[in-house]
N, C-alpha and C positions, 0 to 999 in steps of 0.2 A: 419089452419093458414099458408098458403104457404109463406107469406111475412116475417114471423118471422125467424131471424137468431141468435138473441142474447136473452138469458134468464137471468134475474137478480133475484136472490133469496135473501130474508132476511134469517138470520140464526136462531136466537133465536125464539122459539115457531112456527117455520115453518119447519125446519128440525131437529134442536137440541131441544129435549124436555126440555125446561127451567124449567117448574114446577116440573117435576119428579126429574130432576137432582138437583134442588135447595133443594127440601125436604130432599133428602139423604144427601146432604152437610150440611144442617142445623141440621139434626139429629146428625151428627158427632160432630159439633161445640157445640150443646146444651149439649151433654154428656161431652165433653172435658173440658168445662168451668163451669160445674155444674150449668147451668143456671136455673135448677129447684129450686134453692135457691132464685132466683130473680122473675121468672115468675110462675104463678100458674100451667101452663101446656105448652106443646110444641105448641099447636095450637094457644094459645094466643100470644106466642112469634112471630110466623109466621104472625099472623094477624096484630100485631102492626108494625112489620118490613115492611110488604107490604104497609101499609098506608104511612109511611114515605119515603120509597123507591120510590114509585110512584110520590109523591109530589116533591121530590128532582130531579128525572129524568125529570120531566116536566120543572123545572127550568134550568137544565143542557142543555136541548134541546134548550131553549131560550137564552142560553149563560149567564144566571144570576149567575151561580155558576161554579166553576172549577171542574175538575175531582177528584182531591184529596179530596176536601170538600165533594163531593158526596160519595166517597168510604167509608168514616169512620163516617161521620155525621149521616147517616141513622141508624147506629148501636147505636151511642150515644143517639140520640133521642128516639130510641126504649128502651134503658136502662132507660132513664129519665122518661119514662111512669110509672116505678115502683120504682121511687125514687133513682135510682142509677146514679150518675154523675161521672163515671169512664172513663176518656178519654183514658187511657192506655188500659183498657179492650176493649173498643170500637175499638181501632186501631188494637189490636190483632185479634179480631173477623173479622174485615174488611180485614185484610191481609190474614187470613186463608180462608175466603170465596173466595177471588180472586185466591188463590193458589189451593184450593181443588176443587172448582166447575168445572173448565174446564177439570178436569181429569175424570169426569163422562161422560158416553158414551151413554146414552139413547137417541135414535132417534125416531121420529114419524114413525109409521108403513108405509112401502113402500118407505121410503126415499132412501135407496140404490138402490132398483129396478128402481125407477123413474130416479135417477141420472145416472145409467148405461145405461138406455134407451136414455136419453136426450143428454148426452155429446158426443155421437156418431153422433148426427144429428145437434146440435147447439153449439154455443160458450156460456159457462156458466160463470157467475160471481156472487160474493156475494156483496151486499151493506148492511152494518151494522152500527148501532149506537153504538154497544157494544165496550168495551175497546179493543184496538188493540192487546195487549199482550195476552188477555184472548181468543179472537176469533180465533187467529191462533193456540192456544194450543187445543182448542175444535176441530178444523178441523183436526189437526194432530192426536189427540188421537182417533178420530172417523174414521180415514182413509178416509177422504173426500177430501183431498187436491188435489188429482189427477183429480177431476172432474171440478175444476174451474181454468179458465185462469187468472182471476183477483180476488183479495179480496180488495174491496174498503171500508175502514174504515173512519168514519166521522172525526176522529182525523187527518187523513192525508189531508182531504179536508178543514177542518176548519168550516164545516157546518154539521148540523144534518139533517137527514130525518125529516120532509118532505120539507126542504128547496130545491128550484129548483137547487141550485148550486151543490149539491151532485149528482143529476141525470145528470146534464150537464157534470160534471167531469167524471162520469161513462161511458157516451157515448164517450167522447174524448179519454179516456184511451184504449178503444177498437176500435176506429175509426168506431163506430156504428151510426145508424140513429134512430130517434124516431120511424119511421114507421116500422123498423125491430126489435123492442125491446118490451119485455114484462116483467113485474115485478110480482113476486109471493111472497106474504107475508101475515102475519096474522093480522097486526095492520092496522085497516081500515083508521084511520086518517093519520098515518105516512107513511105506505107502499102504500096504495091504493089511497087515495085522493092525496098524494104527487106526485105519479107517474102519476096518471090520469091527474092531473092539468098540469103536465109538457108535456104530450102528448104521454105517453106510453099506450099500452094496459096493463091490469092487470088481475091477478087471485087472488081473495080473498080467502085464506085458512081460513076456518071458522069452525073448528071442534066443537066449543061450540054453534054453531047456533045463533050467535049474530044477532039481527035484524039491518040491515044496509040499507041505502038508495040505490036504484038501480041507477047505473051510466052507461052511454054508454062506450063501450070498456072494461067493467069489467065483468068477469065471477066468479061465486062463487062455491067453492068446500068444502066439509066437510071431505074428505079423499084425501090424496095425490095420490092414485091410479086413481082418476078421471082425473088426468093430462094426462094419456094415451089416454083418449077420446078427448082431446082438442089439444094436440100437437103431 
């Protein structure tokens, strides 16, 4: 791809291993608040949380709820599943999750090797829908800051991926062109369809081998090391 000069990465579930880091965080929280007295087991707690979290994130991306409501309501609804309507506990869990989670440093295999290779040849940036204060902490704790010229958070733009405004903002912030840019991300709808519809080339990071529609200008990888073969 000789025409590519700018590479835009998603962060969560693309470089930063969201699932592994979340499980370790929730394990700490589950023990701290004796949640075994509320939930039959840890896996049930995680399952119920994921259900409510995903639904609320969908509403957040559409602008139907605010950030603060998302942060704590997901835990209140999870507690409600087992008859506990304790807003104070939900807020404590929500605050702990935001504070503890970004201190975890598990990355996907080959993240550092790929970034070391790419940042010497291209201009790299992050485009993320994650909470601004959390994402910067993750990058700092994982020693990833040096690789990225820009970190574009949806909160700064006022739009979430896959809205075209966030991709337009990202290009403008680096004085880049669509034809010179590629997006690398794990979320097919948010990262890949969003960037593809805007006019970027894309690399779909698909370690779980999700079946997805073939699109022009999109390449699929199951391991980050395959980026060496593309760029």
